[in-house]
N, C-alpha and C positions, 0 to 999 in steps of 0.2 A: 731499610733493614734487609741485609743480605744473608740468606740462609744457604747452607750446604744441603744439597738434595740427597736423600737416602739412596736413591738410585745410583748416584755417582759413587757413594761409599761402597756399595755392593759390587760395582763394576771394578773398582780399584781403590782400596782404602789406604794403601801404603803411603801415598803422598801426604796424607793427613795425620799420620802417626805422630803422637806427642805434640800436635799443634792444637791450639785452642780454636774451636769452631762453634757455630751456633746452628741449631736445627729447629725448625718450626713444624709442629705436627699435632696429631690427635692421640690421646691416650687410649690404647687398646686394652691393656691390663695394667694393674698396679697392685703390688704386694709389698708389705713392709715387715721388718723385724726390729729388734731392739737397736741395732747399730747400722743397718744398711737396708735400703729399699731398692726394688727393681721395677722398672717401668718399661712396657713395650710401646714404642712410638711409631706411628705410620704417618707419612706426609702425602700419600697418594701417588708418589712417583714410582713405587716399587711394591711388589706383592708382599714381600717379607718385611716385618717391622724390625726396627733396630732396638736392641736392649740398652737401656740407660740404667746406670748404677748411681744411686744417690746416697750420701751419708746423712746422718741425723741432723746435721747443721745446714745442709744444702737447701732444704725446703723451709725449715723453721717449723716448730710444732704448731704455731698459730696458723700456718698456711696449709698444713698437710691435709686437712679435711676438705680442702677445695680441689685437690688433685684427684678427681674421680674419672672413671671410664667415660670417654666421650669429650672431655675437656680439651681445649686447644692450649698448647703451651709452647714456650720458647725455652730450650735447654742449651746451655753453654757449658762446654767442657772439652776434654781431650779424648781422642780415639786411641784405644789401647788394644793390642792383640790378645786373643784368647785361644791359643792353639789347643786343639783337642776338644773344643766345645762345639755346639751346633752351629754357632756363628763364629766366623774367624776373628771378629772384633766386637767391641762394645764401646759405649760412650760413658766415660767417667765424668759425671756432672760436677761442675763447680758452682753453678747457679741455675735456678729454675724460676721462670716467670709465667704466671697464669695470664693467658691472652683472652680466653673466653671460657666461662664456667659452664659446667653441665650438671644439672641437678640429679639427685639420687633416683628420680623416677624415670631416668633414661631407659627406654625399652630394651636396649641391647646390653644390659649389665652381664647377663650370662654368656658363657662362651658358645653354647649350643642352643639353637632354636629350631623348631621344625620349619620346613619350607612353607608349609601352609600358613603358619603364623606370620612369617616374614612377608608373605604376599599381601597381608593386611596393612603393612607399613612400607609400601614401595618407596616412599620418600626417604626412608632411613636404611633400607636393606642393603644398599650398595656399600655400607660401612662394614658389612660382614665379609669374611673371607670368601664364602661361596659366591656371593653376588659381585663382589669386587672382581673376582677372577672371571666370572661369566661375562661381565660387561667390558672388561679389558680385552678379553678374547674377541668379543663382538667388534671392538674397534680395530684390533689387529687384523681380523678376518676381512672387514670391510675394506681396509687399505690394500690387503692382498688381492681382493677382487679387482679393484681399480688398477692395481699394478699389472695384474695378469693381462687385462685387455689393453692397457696403455702400451705395454711392451710388445704387443702384437699389432699395433697400429690401428686399433679400434677408436672410433670417435664417440665420446660420451654425449648422449642426447637427453635433455630434460623433457619428458613427455607430460601431458596435462594430468592433473589430479582430478579436475572437474571435466567430465566428458558427456557426450550425448550418444556414445556407441557402447554397446555391451559386447565385449570381446568374447566371452564364453557362452553367451546366449542363455544362461541359466536364470537370469532375472534377479539374482540375489545381490542387488545393488542398493546403496544408500542414496536417498533422494536429497538433492541440494535445492533449497528453495528459500525465497524471501516472502512468500505468501503467508498471510495470517492463517491460523488454524481454521479448517473447514473449506478454505479456498483451494481449488484444484485445477483451475484453468491455466495450462502452461503458457498461453499467449500473454497472460498478465504477469508472468514471473520475470525475474531479473534478466534472464537470457532470452526470454520470449519463446522458450521451448523447454521440454523436460530435460533436466540435467541431473547427473548422478556422480558419485565418487567412483573413480576408476577401479576395475578389478585387475587391470593389466595395462602396461604401456605398450604392449606388442603391436597393435594395429598402427599406432602413430609411429612406432619404431620402424615398421616395415616401409613407411613412406620415405624414411631417411636412409635406408640401406641401399637404395638405388643411386642417389647422388654420392654417398660416402663409401659404398661397398660394404664395409664392416662397421656396425655401430652397436652400442649397448645402452640400455637404460638401467637405472638403479635407484629405486625410490619406493615410497609407501604405496601400498595397494589395500583395497578394502573389500570385504565380503559381508553382506548382511545375511549370513548363514547361521541359523540358530543351532549350532553344534557345540554342545558343552563337553568337549573332549580334550584330552591333553595335547592334541595336535592342531587344534583350530583356534584362530583368533580373528577378530573382526578387522584388525589393522595389523599389517605385517609388511615386511620389505622384500622386494623381488629384484633380482638381477636378470635382465632379459636381453641377450644378444640377438641380432638379426644380421644375416650374411647373404649378400647377393652372390650369384654363381656358386651356390653351395647346395649340395644334395644331402639326403638323409644320413649317408655314411660319414660325410665330412662333418655334419652336425654332431654326430655321436663322438667322433674323434675329438672335437673341440670340447665337448662336455666332459669327457674323461680327462683330458689334459687339464681343464680348469679345476676339477675336483682335486686332482693330485697336486696341482701347483699351490692352491690356496691352503690345503692341509699342510703341505711341506713348509710353506711360509709361516703358518701359525706355529708349527712345532719349533721352528727356528727362533721366532720372535716372542713367544709366550710360554717358554718352558716352565718357569716357576708356577704359573697358573695351571698348566696341564699336569704337572706333577701333583699338585693339590687334588685335582679331580681324579687322577689315577689312584691316589691313596684313599680318598674319602668318599667319592661318589661312584666311580665305576672301576674297580680293580681290573687291571689288564687293558685299560683304555689306550695307553701308549702303544702297546703291542698291536691292538686292533687298528689304530691309525697307521702305523708303519706297515701293517699287512695290506692296507688299502693302497698304499703307495707302490707296493711291489707286486701287485696282482693285475693281470689283464682283465678288464671287465667283459663278462660273457655277453653274447648277443644271441637272442632267440626271437622268433616271431610269436605273436599272440597265439596263433594256432598251435605252435609247438608247446607253448606254456600250458594251454588247455589240455593237450595230450599228456604232459607230465603230471598235471594235477589230477587227471582222471585215473592215472596209474597209481596215484598215491594211496598208501594205506591209511593215511590220516582221515579222521572223520570230520570233514569240514561242516561248519554251521551253514555255510552258503554253498550250494552245489556249483561246481565249476563246469558250466555248459558254455559252448561257443555262443558268443553274443553277450555274455554277462560282463559286467565291469569287475576287474580283479579286486578282491577284498584284501584287507590287511592280512588275514590268515593265509591267503593264497600267496601274497608277496613274501611273507615270512617263510613259507615252505620252500619257495623257489630259491630264495637267497641263502637260507640257512641249512636246508636239507639237501637240495639237489646240486646247486652250484657252489655253495659254501663261499659266497662272495658277491660282489656287485653284479647286477644283471640288467642289460638293456632289453626291453621287450618292445618289439616293433610291429607295424602293420595291424593295427587294431580295427575292429569292425567300425565302419563309418557311422553307424547309427548311435554309437556311444561317444563319438568324438565331435569336435567343433567344426563349424562350417568352413573355416579357412584352411583346413588341412587338405593336402593334395590327394586326389582320388587315384587309387591304384587301378591297373588295367582289368582286375577281376570284377570291378563294379561293386565289391562288397567291403573292401578295406581301404584304409587311408595310410599314407606314409607318415605315421606317427611314431614317436618313441618315448618311452618312460624309462628312467633310470631308477632301479630299486636297490636299496642298500640294506644289509642285514641289520635288524634291530629297529629300523625306522620306516622301511617300506619305500614308497615313491618319494623321491627327493627332487627329481627333475622331470618336467613334462615338456615335450617339444614336437616339432614336425617339420617336414618340408611343406612349404605353403603352396596353396593352389594358385599358380600364376596364370592359368588359362581363364580368360574373362568369361567365356561361355559356360565353362564348368562351374566357376564360382557363382555366377548368376543363377544357374540351374539349382545349385545346392541351397542357396539362400532362399529361393522360391519354395523349394521342397520343405524347408524348415519354417516357412512362414515369416521370415524376417522382413522388416520394412526396408525395401531396397533404397528408398530415397535417403534414409539415414546413413546409408553406406555408399552414396554416390562417390564421395571423395576417395573411399577405399578402392572401389572398382576402377577409378581413374588411374590408380597406380599400376594396374594391369593393362589398362587400355593404352597407356602411353609408355610402351617399352618395358613392361613388367617381366623381367627375366626370372628364371627359377631361383628360389632363395629359401633359406631355412632359418630356424631359430628355436630357442627354448627358454624356459623360465626356471630359475632356482630360487626357492624360498630361503632367505637368509636364516630365518629362525630354525628351519628344518636342518640345515647343515650345522648350525650351532649346537643343536641337540646331539648330533652325531659326534661332534668334536669335544663337547664337554661331558657327555654322558648324562646330562640332565634329561629327565623324561617328560617334562611338562613345558609347553611352549611359553607359559606364563613366567617361567624362570629365566628366559633368555631375552625378554623384552623389558626395557626399563620401566615403562608404565603401560602394562597390558590392557587392551580393550577387548573384552569378550562379552558374550550375550549376558545381559543383566548387570554388567559391571563396566563403568567408565568413570572411575574416580580420577581426581586431579584435573 
């Protein structure tokens, strides 16, 4: 059974004018009057549905009750132009066939549901405009990320999901075990040692940036962090490039180029979805995204950021003192009040950053960088990595890390470890920027958060 795709009709319907065609799709809306009925049909290939016009004999009175929202149907008819209407064409049906019925208790009968309610039916919510658009953009954005790195000669590396190394050192990792409840001896476990779900592919990626120079990883990462906020999830996707012969400034240049490139690609390839979000979720969204493309990202040091915050007239809930971690309210002030756009903050105190970051000559700071965006805060975290073996070992000892667990990592420095840099971008964070959605649960198909792991 050969169906014409709705996507093809919206791209150019003229070759199909006055020709009989068949379309397979799902009923989004259906309304009838005495002599004519209207059906909106979507087949998954395009954001906008096609309008189908049916006369009273097309369906037959005995079948009309079966054509409910959610049902799958085959419609045969002719494409006719509709100048001056919202859509430039419609399908005048000559026959309609029910392929799969949908009962009246279908949860998506209404046109509008709250996002909170739709999160309770994650297996059905992609059938709504909001989530169809969100997950289509997720697909377009993921391809844009791969394209960005591929066009620049990066090698795509698959790093382990199960690991024995804690990249961030925070200990918020899920344990992987085959041991029965109550048994805790790692020597008896499947791997013969303590194993966890990865929080980052970075450390493994660093091992590959030396033979390949420029690599990136892109995959799921996990945090056992009991944070029930709109910005945190237990499972999320990260893109993490690592570049040999790359310093902190080059790292920031790549990060800025990447953000602009993937936003531009998404605008080009997902405009119907973005127009929907611009109208219904965040008015002015397209203007905001275009402004990001046309603005140079500011660069300041952490020390300068603290100075700016101390001069602020805002009454912060968390004092901005040198040595503190920047809070959301601080990031918001810097991006929205001071610089009115994206800001790179560099050279953080080493005591609040990870062991692998290159130590600066002042003995107090490291060559770290975070990219802050208006409305969302930190979206990228990165650094120049510590390539000096003795400095790395001293820092690990200072933090009480088990050096034996990181022998392989130190080897990458011992055997020709040149200066190198990298960063991590959370896919869901940039999706929130691009769609205007405010909750990370709305940009992940099946979100895993504290206390919730359905499906």
